[in-house]
VEXLODREN-807642 format. One record per residue (C-alpha): residue number from 1; residue in one letter; x, y, z. Coordinates in nm, 4 decimals, padded with zeros to 6 digits. Layout:
{NUM, "A", {X, Y, Z}}
...
This chain:
{1, "M", {03.1936, -13.3322, 01.9532}}
{2, "K", {03.0050, -13.6335, 01.8507}}
{3, "L", {02.7038, -13.7526, 02.0473}}
{4, "S", {02.6179, -14.1098, 01.9912}}
{5, "L", {02.3096, -14.2679, 02.1335}}
{6, "H", {02.2845, -14.6387, 02.1019}}
{7, "L", {01.9366, -14.7599, 02.1624}}
{8, "K", {01.8873, -15.1310, 02.2101}}
{9, "L", {01.5620, -15.2612, 02.0909}}
{10, "P", {01.4280, -15.5525, 02.2926}}
{11, "S", {01.5008, -15.8732, 02.1202}}
{12, "S", {01.2390, -16.1306, 02.0611}}
{13, "R", {01.4187, -16.3611, 02.3072}}
{14, "S", {01.4004, -16.1308, 02.6132}}
{15, "W", {01.1064, -16.3247, 02.7503}}
{16, "L", {01.3353, -16.6278, 02.7830}}
{17, "R", {01.4880, -16.4617, 03.0889}}
{18, "L", {01.1506, -16.4890, 03.2656}}
{19, "I", {01.1230, -16.8671, 03.2322}}
{20, "P", {01.3105, -16.9521, 03.5579}}
{21, "F", {01.1024, -16.6990, 03.7536}}
{22, "G", {00.7780, -16.8281, 03.6048}}
{23, "T", {00.8805, -17.1858, 03.6778}}
{24, "L", {00.9454, -17.0988, 04.0425}}
{25, "V", {00.6102, -16.9242, 04.0765}}
{26, "V", {00.4256, -17.2224, 03.9288}}
{27, "L", {00.6231, -17.4590, 04.1526}}
{28, "F", {00.5357, -17.2600, 04.4670}}
{29, "V", {00.1680, -17.2420, 04.3721}}
{30, "V", {00.1525, -17.6183, 04.3166}}
{31, "L", {00.3371, -17.6773, 04.6446}}
{32, "A", {00.0946, -17.4482, 04.8320}}
{33, "I", {-00.2053, -17.6302, 04.6840}}
{34, "C", {-00.0557, -17.9657, 04.7874}}
{35, "V", {00.0078, -17.8445, 05.1430}}
{36, "V", {-00.3471, -17.7118, 05.1786}}
{37, "F", {-00.4932, -18.0340, 05.0402}}
{38, "L", {-00.2858, -18.2540, 05.2698}}
{39, "Y", {-00.3728, -18.0392, 05.5720}}
{40, "Q", {-00.7470, -18.0443, 05.5082}}
{41, "E", {-00.7832, -18.4044, 05.3964}}
{42, "F", {-00.5349, -18.5845, 05.6188}}
{43, "Y", {-00.4185, -18.3839, 05.9184}}
{44, "Q", {-00.7618, -18.2523, 06.0197}}
{45, "T", {-00.9158, -18.5964, 05.9674}}
{46, "I", {-00.6572, -18.7568, 06.1940}}
{47, "A", {-00.7103, -18.4862, 06.4572}}
{48, "Q", {-01.0881, -18.5417, 06.4464}}
{49, "A", {-01.0391, -18.9175, 06.4794}}
{50, "K", {-00.8274, -18.8584, 06.7909}}
{51, "V", {-01.1015, -18.6382, 06.9404}}
{52, "V", {-01.3638, -18.9057, 06.8704}}
{53, "Y", {-01.1448, -19.1694, 07.0359}}
{54, "I", {-01.0953, -18.9503, 07.3433}}
{55, "L", {-01.4677, -18.8759, 07.3694}}
{56, "Q", {-01.5566, -19.2434, 07.3350}}
{57, "S", {-01.3380, -19.3228, 07.6333}}
{58, "Q", {-01.5195, -19.0576, 07.8404}}
{59, "I", {-01.8734, -19.1683, 07.7612}}
{60, "S", {-02.0697, -19.2815, 08.0596}}
{61, "L", {-02.1700, -19.6437, 08.0372}}
{62, "S", {-02.4701, -19.6091, 08.2687}}
{63, "R", {-02.8134, -19.6571, 08.1200}}
{64, "V", {-03.0550, -19.3679, 08.0947}}
{65, "D", {-03.3823, -19.4002, 08.2829}}
{66, "V", {-03.6161, -19.3097, 07.9952}}
{67, "P", {-03.9414, -19.2838, 08.1967}}
{68, "L", {-03.7724, -19.0493, 08.4460}}
{69, "Y", {-03.6361, -18.8400, 08.1588}}
{70, "Q", {-03.9798, -18.8180, 07.9981}}
{71, "S", {-04.1487, -18.7140, 08.3232}}
{72, "I", {-03.8881, -18.4426, 08.3832}}
{73, "F", {-03.9247, -18.3214, 08.0256}}
{74, "Q", {-04.3065, -18.3050, 08.0607}}
{75, "N", {-04.2754, -18.1091, 08.3875}}
{76, "L", {-04.0452, -17.8589, 08.2170}}
{77, "E", {-04.2865, -17.8181, 07.9275}}
{78, "E", {-04.5741, -17.7519, 08.1702}}
{79, "K", {-04.3679, -17.4866, 08.3482}}
{80, "K", {-04.2939, -17.3143, 08.0166}}
{81, "K", {-04.6627, -17.2607, 07.9442}}
{82, "S", {-04.7700, -16.9124, 08.0467}}
{83, "N", {-05.0858, -16.8288, 08.2349}}
{84, "P", {-05.2510, -16.5094, 08.1039}}
{85, "A", {-05.4283, -16.4507, 08.4374}}
{86, "L", {-05.0905, -16.3989, 08.6057}}
{87, "L", {-04.9973, -16.1264, 08.3594}}
{88, "Q", {-05.3126, -15.9225, 08.4276}}
{89, "N", {-05.2296, -15.8757, 08.7959}}
{90, "L", {-04.8830, -15.7314, 08.7375}}
{91, "P", {-04.8376, -15.3655, 08.8332}}
{92, "N", {-04.7211, -15.1207, 08.5710}}
{93, "P", {-04.3451, -15.0743, 08.6236}}
{94, "F", {-04.3522, -14.7295, 08.4593}}
{95, "N", {-04.5991, -14.5775, 08.7047}}
{96, "P", {-04.4424, -14.5375, 09.0496}}
{97, "P", {-04.6647, -14.6272, 09.3421}}
{98, "T", {-04.8530, -14.3366, 09.4909}}
{99, "T", {-04.8379, -14.2694, 09.8622}}
{100, "P", {-05.0970, -14.0774, 10.0693}}
{101, "G", {-04.8570, -13.7875, 10.1323}}
{102, "N", {-04.7365, -13.7766, 09.7721}}
{103, "P", {-05.0307, -13.8003, 09.5306}}
{104, "G", {-04.8191, -13.7322, 09.2223}}
{105, "G", {-04.5879, -14.0242, 09.2815}}
{106, "G", {-04.2174, -14.0097, 09.2314}}
{107, "S", {-03.9531, -13.9373, 09.4863}}
{108, "T", {-04.0451, -13.8372, 09.8441}}
{109, "G", {-03.7087, -13.6764, 09.9096}}
{110, "P", {-03.6459, -13.3045, 09.9626}}
{111, "S", {-03.7362, -13.0802, 09.6726}}
{112, "P", {-03.4685, -12.8612, 09.5176}}
{113, "A", {-03.4442, -12.5083, 09.6523}}
{114, "S", {-03.6257, -12.2533, 09.4430}}
{115, "P", {-03.4593, -11.9141, 09.3695}}
């Protein structure tokens, strides 16, 4: 009985079979880059131009009363300023108020039954 093993060594031209696959990969990468570029530079720009056009048509054409705006703004700024005297008269929220019948403070409800 004769056992013959034929081993094929890879030829130096085996990489030529990969050229069509490599060409397709490069083509798809270039196509993807073109699509992303066109989307960002053209489609989004056109969409933003449409939004600007729509917003321009909705702008109110009435004039702003600047002195009234300034007086309202000044009133708001005065209301934002804090008065330290008001903060000194605030009760402590962590100490419950004491009542004459309950000197320790806390709840005035029934106490739990002791064993």
